[in-house]
C-alpha positions in Angstrom: -265.8 103.5 -71.2 -264.5 100.1 -72.4 -263.7 97.9 -69.4 -262.4 95.1 -71.6 -258.6 94.8 -72.0 -257.3 94.8 -75.6 -257.2 91.1 -76.8 -253.8 89.5 -76.6 -253.2 86.7 -79.1 -250.6 84.0 -78.6 -249.7 81.9 -81.7 -248.6 78.6 -80.2 -246.1 77.1 -82.5 -245.1 74.4 -80.0 -243.5 71.6 -82.1 -245.2 72.5 -85.4 -241.8 73.7 -86.8 -241.0 69.9 -87.4 -237.6 70.4 -85.8 -236.4 72.9 -88.4 -235.3 76.3 -87.3 -236.0 78.0 -90.6 -239.7 76.8 -90.5 -239.8 78.1 -86.9 -238.6 81.5 -88.1 -241.1 81.5 -91.0 -243.9 80.8 -88.5 -242.7 83.7 -86.4 -242.6 86.1 -89.3 -246.0 85.2 -90.6 -247.5 85.3 -87.1 -246.2 88.9 -86.9 -246.7 90.4 -90.4 -249.7 88.5 -91.6 -251.6 87.2 -88.6 -251.1 90.2 -86.3 -250.4 88.0 -83.3 -248.9 89.5 -80.1 -246.7 86.6 -79.1 -245.4 83.2 -80.3 -244.9 80.3 -78.0 -242.6 77.2 -78.4 -242.0 74.2 -76.1 -239.0 73.1 -74.2 -238.6 69.6 -72.8 -235.8 67.6 -71.3 -236.9 64.3 -72.5 -234.6 62.2 -70.4 -236.0 63.9 -67.3 -239.6 63.7 -68.4 -239.8 60.2 -69.7 -239.0 56.8 -68.1 -236.4 54.7 -69.9 -239.3 52.5 -71.0 -241.3 55.4 -72.4 -238.2 56.8 -74.1 -237.4 53.6 -75.9 -241.0 52.6 -76.8 -242.3 53.2 -80.3 -244.4 56.3 -81.0 -248.1 55.3 -80.4 -248.9 56.6 -83.9 -246.0 55.7 -86.2 -247.3 57.9 -89.1 -246.7 61.0 -86.9 -243.3 60.0 -85.6 -240.0 61.7 -86.4 -237.9 58.9 -85.0 -237.7 55.1 -84.4 -238.7 55.5 -80.7 -240.8 58.0 -78.9 -237.7 59.4 -77.3 -236.0 59.8 -80.6 -239.1 61.5 -82.0 -239.2 64.0 -79.1 -235.5 64.7 -79.4 -235.9 65.4 -83.2 -238.5 68.1 -82.5 -236.4 69.7 -79.7 -234.4 72.9 -80.0 -231.6 73.4 -77.6 -231.2 76.6 -75.4 -228.9 78.3 -78.0 -231.5 77.8 -80.7 -234.2 79.2 -78.4 -231.9 82.2 -77.9 -231.7 82.6 -81.6 -235.5 82.4 -81.9 -236.0 85.0 -79.2 -233.5 87.3 -80.9 -235.4 86.9 -84.2 -238.7 87.7 -82.4 -237.2 90.8 -81.0 -235.9 91.9 -84.4 -239.4 91.9 -85.9 -241.3 93.1 -82.9 -243.2 90.0 -81.6 -243.0 88.6 -78.1 -241.2 85.2 -77.6 -242.3 82.7 -75.1 -242.0 79.0 -74.3 -243.8 76.3 -72.4 -241.5 74.4 -70.1 -242.2 70.8 -69.1 -239.6 70.1 -66.4 -237.2 71.9 -64.0 -234.2 71.7 -66.3 -236.1 73.3 -69.2 -237.4 76.0 -66.8 -233.9 76.9 -65.8 -232.7 77.0 -69.4 -235.5 79.2 -70.6 -235.3 81.5 -67.5 -231.7 82.2 -68.6 -233.2 83.9 -71.7 -235.4 86.2 -69.6 -238.6 86.0 -71.7 -241.6 88.2 -70.8 -243.6 85.2 -69.7 -243.2 81.4 -69.3 -246.0 79.0 -69.8 -246.7 75.8 -67.7 -248.8 73.3 -69.7 -251.8 71.6 -68.1 -249.8 68.3 -67.9 -247.2 70.0 -65.6 -249.2 72.3 -63.4 -248.7 70.0 -60.4 -244.9 69.9 -60.7 -244.3 72.0 -57.6 -240.5 71.5 -57.7 -240.5 73.3 -61.1 -243.2 75.9 -60.0 -241.2 76.6 -56.8 -238.0 77.1 -58.7 -239.7 79.5 -61.1 -241.4 81.4 -58.3 -238.0 81.9 -56.6 -235.8 82.6 -59.7 -237.9 83.8 -62.6 -239.5 87.2 -62.3 -241.7 87.5 -65.4 -245.3 86.4 -65.7 -246.0 82.7 -65.2 -248.9 81.4 -67.4 -250.6 78.2 -66.4 -253.3 76.1 -68.1 -255.9 74.2 -66.1 -256.8 71.4 -68.4 -257.0 67.9 -66.7 -257.1 69.8 -63.4 -259.8 69.6 -60.7 -261.2 72.7 -59.0 -259.5 71.7 -55.8 -256.1 71.3 -57.6 -256.6 74.8 -59.1 -257.3 76.3 -55.7 -254.1 74.6 -54.3 -252.1 76.0 -57.2 -253.4 79.6 -56.7 -252.8 79.4 -52.9 -249.3 78.2 -53.6 -248.6 81.3 -55.7 -250.2 83.5 -53.0 -247.9 81.9 -50.3 -244.9 82.5 -52.6 -246.0 86.2 -53.1 -246.2 85.6 -56.9 -249.9 85.5 -57.5 -250.0 88.9 -59.2 -247.6 87.4 -61.8 -249.9 84.4 -62.4 -252.1 84.1 -65.5 -254.7 81.2 -65.3 -256.0 79.7 -68.5 -259.3 77.9 -69.0 -258.4 74.8 -71.1 -259.7 71.4 -72.1 -257.0 69.0 -72.9 -257.8 67.2 -76.2 -256.8 67.4 -79.9 -259.1 68.6 -81.3 -261.8 69.4 -78.6 -265.5 69.1 -79.6 -267.5 72.2 -78.9 -269.5 70.6 -76.1 -266.3 69.9 -74.2 -264.9 73.4 -74.3 -267.0 74.5 -71.3 -266.5 78.2 -71.8 -268.5 79.2 -68.7 -265.6 77.9 -66.6 -264.0 81.3 -67.6 -266.7 83.0 -65.5 -265.9 80.7 -62.6 -262.2 81.5 -62.8 -263.0 85.2 -62.9 -265.3 85.0 -59.9 -262.9 82.9 -57.8 -259.5 84.3 -58.8 -260.1 87.5 -60.8 -258.9 89.6 -57.9 -256.1 87.2 -56.9 -254.2 86.6 -60.2 -253.0 88.9 -62.9 -255.2 87.8 -65.8 -257.5 85.0 -66.9 -256.7 83.5 -70.3 -258.1 80.9 -72.7 -256.1 78.1 -74.4 -258.2 76.4 -77.2 -257.7 73.2 -79.1 -261.0 73.4 -81.0 -261.8 73.9 -84.7 -262.7 77.4 -86.0 -262.5 80.8 -84.4 -266.0 81.6 -83.1 -265.4 80.2 -79.7 -262.4 82.4 -79.0 -264.5 85.6 -79.4 -266.9 84.2 -76.8 -264.0 83.4 -74.5 -262.7 86.9 -74.8 -266.2 88.4 -74.1 -266.5 86.2 -71.0 -263.3 87.7 -69.6 -260.3 85.9 -71.1 -258.4 88.7 -72.8 -255.4 86.4 -73.5 -256.3 83.9 -76.2 -253.8 81.1 -77.2 -254.2 78.9 -80.2 -252.0 76.3 -81.9 -250.8 77.5 -85.2 -249.1 75.9 -88.2 -248.4 76.6 -91.9 -250.2 73.4 -93.0 -252.7 71.4 -91.0 -251.9 68.3 -93.1 -248.3 68.2 -92.0 -247.0 65.1 -90.0 -247.5 65.5 -86.3 -250.1 65.4 -83.6 -250.9 69.1 -83.2 -251.3 70.2 -86.8 -254.9 69.0 -87.1 -256.0 71.1 -84.1 -254.1 74.2 -85.2 -255.1 77.3 -87.2 -253.4 78.0 -90.5 -252.2 81.6 -91.1 -255.5 82.8 -92.6 -257.4 81.4 -89.6 -255.1 83.1 -87.1 -255.3 86.4 -89.1 -259.1 86.3 -89.0 -259.0 85.4 -85.3 -256.9 88.5 -84.5 -259.2 90.6 -86.8 -262.4 89.4 -85.1 -261.1 89.8 -81.6 -260.1 93.4 -82.2 -263.4 94.1 -83.9 -265.3 92.8 -80.8 -263.0 94.8 -78.5 -264.0 98.0 -80.3 -267.6 97.0 -80.3 -267.8 96.2 -76.5 -268.9 99.6 -75.3 -272.0 101.5 -74.0 -273.5 104.3 -76.1 -271.9 107.7 -75.2 -275.1 109.5 -76.0 -278.7 108.2 -76.6 -278.4 109.2 -80.3 -274.9 108.7 -81.7 -273.6 111.2 -84.3 -273.8 108.5 -86.9 -277.4 108.0 -86.1 -278.3 111.7 -85.9 -277.9 112.0 -89.7 -280.2 109.0 -90.3 -282.7 110.2 -87.6 -283.2 113.5 -89.4 -283.5 111.8 -92.7 -285.6 108.7 -91.8 -287.4 109.0 -88.5 -291.0 110.0 -88.7 -291.4 113.4 -86.9 -295.2 113.3 -86.8 -297.0 112.2 -83.6 
């Protein structure tokens, strides 16, 4: 009996569409037909709500990655409005892949809730925004996925207890995550997944893993440790302009990730009999019967 749940792969597109809806649709289509991902995920921000006037009007810290004269203009350029998100969700449904979005503020949470996605993600940066979390608990009835990067163990406990008090903990999915782009292997700290399982496995719906590292070996280990939802940033070209592309998988990487996770899922089992049928043939042919 395999006690592992089938791996669930989320291709995080985020802002890797460069503000172009056709690139977003191409990323969705490739995630479905070539990469065999289960879901794609975008981002929704209300930049005027998120940023101070000073931050909004300041230059981008790395001008070569900027899509505008100021950081605010850069963020607005990469933003889709709620009607465009509705279009993307409809496109996802038409080809059979799940649509989701990370929300960074209460206004965005309200807009995306109006689309009724299967799940909404809260990024590590916003997991202490209890105004937004409270609104979602009261008004959105799908799964709420939350990353725990940049978050102390005490803060995680407060978060889970909040969901318990709201009666929504069975819709909560907690992700192990280290916030960095890209994250070196020694900072991934995969064994934190075991701690999340031990502490919250019976309190929340699932444990997940959100990785910003290079390669795909680590994700298989994360799955084996108990994170059956694996989320990775995904792009068509890692050399494109923007902060997230370098820490993203290209289509072949995401395809191999899905392939490897499913192979490991099938392999994680006990022997049904001491000698499997596949071995019996070899035993009769090869095993020394003397003695």
